N, C-alpha and C positions, 0 to 999 in steps of 0.2 A: 357733803357740801351743805352749808347753811345759807338760807335765803330769807331775808327779812324785808318787809315793806314797812318803812318807818315814817311816822309823821312827827316832825320835830317842832314843839311849841315855840312861840316867839321868845327869844332870850335864852333858849336851852341848847344843849349839845346832844349829839347822838350817843355819846359815851365820854368817859374820862379820857384825857390825853394819854395815849398808850401806843405800844408797838408790839407786834408778834415776832418772836424769834424764829418760829418754824412755819407759820401759816401765811399764805397769800390772802389778801383781802381787797375788795374793790367796792366803789360806790358809784351809782348812777343817779343823778338828780332828775327827778320827774317833774317837780313843780316848785316854784319859789326861788329864793336866792339866799345866800349866806356866805360864810367864810370857812375855808378849809385851811387848817394850820398843819403844816408838814415841817417838823423840826422848827426852825426859827422863821420860816417863810409863811406868810398869811396871804391866801389867794381868794379873790371874789369868785364865787361859783353861782351858777344859775341852771335852770332847766336845760337838759341836753348835755351837761358836762359829765365826764367820766373820770374817775380818779382811781388809779391802781396803787396799792400799797404792797410792795414786795416783802417777802419774809426777810426779817433781819434789817428792814429799812428803818427810816426815821419815825419817831413818835408822831402821832397825828390825832386830830379830832375834826369834827364838822359842827359848826354852830349856825343857828338861825339868828341872824343879826338884823333881820328886817321886820316888817309889820304884818306878815301873813305866814301861814303854815308852810314849812319846808317839807316836801315829800321826797323820799329817796328809797332806792333799793340797795341794801347792803348784802354782799355775797362774800362768804369766807369758806375756806377749805374744811374746817372742823376735823382736823386730824386727831388721831388717838392721843398724840402727845403735842403739847405746845407750852411755851413759856411766854407770858405777857408782862412786859415792863410797864410800870406806871411811874415815869420819872419825876413828875411833880409831887407825887406822894411818897417817893422813895420806897416803893413796894413792888413785889412780883407775884404773879399768879401762876401756878403750875397745874397742868392738866395731864393726867396719865390714864390710859385706857378709856378715854372719852369722859372720865369723871373729873369734875372741877375740884381742885384742891383748895387749901387755905390761902388767903392773901397774906404774904409774908412781909414783915417790916424789915427792910434791908439793913437797918441799924442793929438788928438782933442777930444777924448772921456773923459768926466768928470764923475767920479763915483758919484752915488746918495748919498745924505747926509742922 
């Protein structure tokens, strides 16, 4: 299990818009306010809010859109294997045996004949 205390600067995001195919992830807002984007939905979040992202769910990110630091705890499973989609970048990240692989450009993948 991965546990991170994050301070998100004004105008920044915790990470790129992404989704995990295998891992569960959640965020608890400790301080500040911002926006959580889940798929096409944008929600206002504030201290005390909890967001759960199920494995295989919609892509998501968390942004600090206000005028003070946004503090949160991010918890993820950190399985030995996961695939992370970055839909806005048309890329995927593969992790096997706990080791991060290369970020793949989906346009470079050719279907098998």
